[in-house]
C-alpha positions as CSV (number, residue, x, y, z in Angstrom):
1,X,-42.4,-41.3,33.3
2,X,-40.9,-44.6,32.4
3,X,-37.1,-45.2,32.5
4,X,-34.9,-48.1,31.7
5,X,-35.4,-49.1,35.4
6,X,-39.1,-49.6,34.6
7,X,-38.1,-52.3,32.1
8,X,-35.6,-53.9,34.5
9,X,-38.3,-54.1,37.1
10,X,-40.5,-56.0,34.7
11,X,-37.7,-58.3,34.0
12,X,-37.4,-59.0,37.8
13,X,-41.1,-59.9,37.8
14,X,-40.5,-62.5,35.1
15,X,-37.2,-63.8,36.7
16,X,-37.3,-63.1,40.4
17,X,-33.8,-64.5,40.9
18,X,-32.4,-61.5,38.9
19,X,-30.9,-58.6,40.9
20,X,-31.6,-55.6,38.7
21,X,-31.9,-52.7,41.1
22,X,-29.4,-49.8,41.1
23,X,-25.9,-51.2,41.9
24,X,-27.0,-54.8,42.1
25,X,-25.1,-57.7,40.5
26,X,-27.2,-58.3,37.4
27,X,-28.0,-54.7,36.3
28,X,-25.2,-54.4,33.7
29,X,-26.2,-57.8,32.1
30,X,-29.8,-56.9,32.3
31,X,-29.2,-53.7,30.3
32,X,-27.2,-55.5,27.7
33,X,-30.1,-58.0,27.3
34,X,-32.7,-55.2,27.1
35,X,-30.7,-53.5,24.3
36,X,-30.5,-56.7,22.4
37,X,-34.2,-57.1,22.8
38,X,-34.8,-53.6,21.5
39,X,-32.6,-54.5,18.5
40,X,-34.9,-57.5,17.8
41,X,-38.0,-55.4,18.1
42,X,-36.6,-52.8,15.8
43,X,-35.7,-55.4,13.2
44,X,-39.3,-56.5,13.2
45,X,-40.7,-53.0,13.0
46,X,-38.3,-51.9,10.3
47,X,-39.3,-54.8,8.1
48,X,-42.9,-53.5,7.7
49,X,-44.0,-50.5,5.8
50,X,-45.9,-47.7,7.6
51,X,-45.1,-49.1,11.0
52,X,-43.4,-46.8,13.6
53,X,-42.2,-44.5,10.9
54,X,-42.2,-41.5,13.2
55,X,-38.7,-40.3,12.5
56,X,-38.4,-37.1,10.4
57,X,-35.2,-35.1,9.8
58,X,-33.2,-33.6,7.0
59,X,-29.9,-34.1,5.1
60,X,-28.0,-31.8,2.8
61,X,-26.5,-32.4,-0.6
62,X,-23.0,-31.3,-1.6
63,X,-22.6,-29.2,-4.8
64,X,-21.4,-31.3,-7.8
65,X,-21.2,-34.5,-5.6
66,X,-23.4,-37.3,-6.9
67,X,-24.1,-38.8,-3.5
68,X,-24.8,-38.0,0.2
69,X,-24.2,-40.3,3.2
70,X,-27.2,-42.3,4.3
71,X,-28.7,-40.8,7.5
72,X,-27.3,-42.5,10.6
73,X,-29.4,-45.1,12.3
74,X,-32.2,-45.1,9.7
75,X,-33.4,-48.7,9.3
76,X,-36.2,-48.0,6.9
77,X,-36.5,-45.0,4.5
78,X,-40.1,-44.2,3.7
79,X,-39.9,-41.0,1.6
80,X,-37.6,-38.1,0.5
81,X,-38.9,-34.6,-0.2
82,X,-37.1,-31.6,-1.6
83,X,-37.3,-28.6,0.8
84,X,-37.9,-25.1,-0.6
85,X,-35.1,-22.9,0.9
86,X,-37.5,-20.0,1.3
87,X,-40.7,-21.5,2.7
88,X,-38.9,-24.4,4.3
89,X,-41.7,-26.6,3.2
90,X,-41.6,-29.6,0.7
91,X,-41.7,-28.7,-3.0
92,X,-41.9,-32.3,-4.4
93,X,-41.3,-36.0,-3.6
94,X,-38.2,-37.5,-4.9
95,X,-38.7,-40.5,-7.1
96,X,-37.1,-43.7,-5.8
97,X,-35.3,-45.5,-8.7
98,X,-35.1,-49.0,-7.3
99,X,-32.9,-50.6,-9.9
100,X,-29.3,-50.7,-8.9
101,X,-27.7,-47.5,-10.2
102,X,-31.1,-46.5,-11.5
103,X,-30.6,-42.8,-10.7
104,X,-28.4,-42.6,-13.9
105,X,-30.8,-44.4,-16.2
106,X,-30.2,-43.9,-20.0
107,X,-33.6,-44.8,-21.6
108,X,-33.2,-42.4,-24.6
109,X,-30.8,-39.8,-25.8
110,X,-33.1,-37.2,-24.3
111,X,-33.1,-38.6,-20.8
112,X,-29.4,-39.3,-20.9
113,X,-28.9,-35.6,-21.9
114,X,-31.1,-34.3,-19.1
115,X,-29.6,-36.5,-16.4
116,X,-26.1,-35.4,-17.3
117,X,-26.6,-31.9,-16.1
118,X,-26.6,-30.6,-12.5
119,X,-29.7,-29.2,-10.8
120,X,-32.1,-29.8,-8.0
121,X,-32.5,-33.5,-7.2
122,X,-35.7,-35.1,-8.5
123,X,-34.7,-38.8,-8.3
124,X,-32.6,-41.0,-6.1
125,X,-31.3,-44.5,-5.6
126,X,-29.8,-45.8,-2.4
127,X,-27.8,-48.9,-1.3
128,X,-28.3,-48.1,2.4
129,X,-24.9,-46.5,2.8
130,X,-25.1,-43.6,0.3
131,X,-28.0,-41.9,-1.5
132,X,-27.3,-41.1,-5.1
133,X,-29.0,-38.2,-6.8
134,X,-30.3,-37.3,-10.2
135,X,-29.6,-34.7,-11.4
136,X,-26.3,-34.3,-9.6
137,X,-26.9,-31.4,-7.1
138,X,-25.8,-28.0,-8.4
139,X,-25.7,-26.5,-4.8
140,X,-26.3,-27.3,-1.2
141,X,-29.9,-28.5,-1.1
142,X,-32.0,-29.6,1.9
143,X,-33.8,-33.0,1.6
144,X,-36.3,-34.1,4.3
145,X,-36.5,-37.8,5.0
146,X,-39.2,-39.8,6.7
147,X,-38.6,-43.3,8.0
148,X,-37.9,-45.6,10.9
149,X,-34.8,-44.8,13.0
150,X,-33.3,-47.0,15.7
151,X,-33.7,-45.7,19.3
152,X,-30.9,-44.8,21.6
153,X,-29.5,-47.5,23.9
154,X,-31.5,-48.1,27.1
155,X,-29.9,-47.0,30.3
156,X,-31.4,-47.5,33.8
157,X,-31.7,-43.8,34.7
158,X,-32.7,-42.3,31.4
159,X,-36.2,-41.7,30.3
160,X,-37.6,-44.5,28.0
161,X,-40.0,-43.1,25.5
162,X,-38.9,-44.7,22.2
163,X,-41.9,-47.1,22.2
164,X,-45.3,-47.2,23.8
165,X,-46.1,-48.7,27.1
166,X,-47.6,-51.8,25.5
167,X,-44.1,-52.7,24.3
168,X,-42.5,-52.8,27.8
169,X,-43.5,-56.3,28.7
170,X,-42.4,-57.8,25.3
171,X,-39.1,-56.1,25.6
172,X,-38.6,-57.4,29.2
173,X,-39.6,-60.9,28.1
174,X,-37.2,-61.0,25.2
175,X,-34.4,-59.7,27.5
176,X,-35.1,-62.5,30.0
177,X,-35.1,-65.1,27.2
178,X,-31.7,-63.8,26.1
179,X,-30.4,-64.0,29.7
180,X,-31.7,-67.6,30.1
181,X,-30.2,-68.6,26.8
182,X,-26.8,-67.5,28.1
183,X,-27.3,-69.7,31.1
184,X,-28.6,-72.6,28.9
185,X,-31.8,-72.6,30.9
186,X,-35.2,-73.7,29.6
187,X,-37.3,-70.8,28.2
188,X,-40.7,-72.4,27.6
189,X,-42.7,-70.1,30.0
190,X,-41.0,-67.0,28.5
191,X,-41.7,-68.2,25.0
192,X,-45.4,-68.4,25.9
193,X,-45.3,-64.8,27.3
194,X,-43.4,-63.5,24.3
195,X,-46.0,-65.0,21.9
196,X,-48.9,-63.7,23.9
197,X,-47.6,-60.2,24.1
198,X,-45.4,-59.4,21.1
199,X,-47.9,-60.4,18.4
200,X,-50.7,-58.1,19.7
201,X,-48.2,-55.2,20.1
202,X,-47.0,-55.5,16.6
203,X,-50.5,-55.7,15.3
204,X,-51.6,-52.6,17.2
205,X,-48.6,-50.7,15.9
206,X,-49.5,-51.8,12.3
207,X,-53.0,-50.5,12.7
208,X,-52.4,-47.1,14.4
209,X,-54.2,-45.4,11.4
210,X,-57.3,-47.0,9.8
211,X,-58.6,-43.9,8.1
212,X,-59.6,-45.6,4.8
213,X,-57.6,-46.9,1.8
214,X,-54.8,-45.0,0.0
215,X,-56.4,-42.8,-2.7
216,X,-55.3,-42.7,-6.3
217,X,-52.6,-40.1,-6.9
218,X,-52.0,-38.6,-10.4
219,X,-48.5,-37.3,-10.3
220,X,-47.5,-37.0,-14.0
221,X,-48.9,-35.1,-17.0
222,X,-49.0,-37.0,-20.3
223,X,-49.5,-35.4,-23.7
224,X,-50.4,-37.5,-26.7
């Protein structure tokens, strides 16, 4: 089982002058650099839809409160679903109203009237700090979210399982580049390693599921 020390060992292979074993002089700086490298990797992963979206959890609404705090550490929100309180399974997907303040749209007198009452949320808009609901929740409701959530900080002794083994070398390489930048050292060799490893890793994570195209989905009924 890999730990943070596994990544520190890889960093020592790339920069043999580093002292990254338990209690050695560079361990603390090495961990800071590894966590900065993890931040860089996560910013790349979060910017792409359907990549590393393995985080699933829930949040709860507050009765008569228009908004709920955005879930902590979530860097990319992929979907929200209303959870049935009896079956504990999703009843419907919430519609993402992407225009600013779009959860309180007023297209006609009818939609304005319907959106002014409280009920079970069907739509939402978010600014990344709060999630605003339509209609305003009439009770405590459970909403399941799917998305990409940042991993815990890397420590030497703790198990490291946030990312697959193929990501270990790119993380260690980025950490070494950060350390060298702090020393104002040349990073050409590490740049080559980073380019050779990070690109294929990102591509593999993009293509984890190649099971055909997305099918058509008919979600609304229309009467003429």
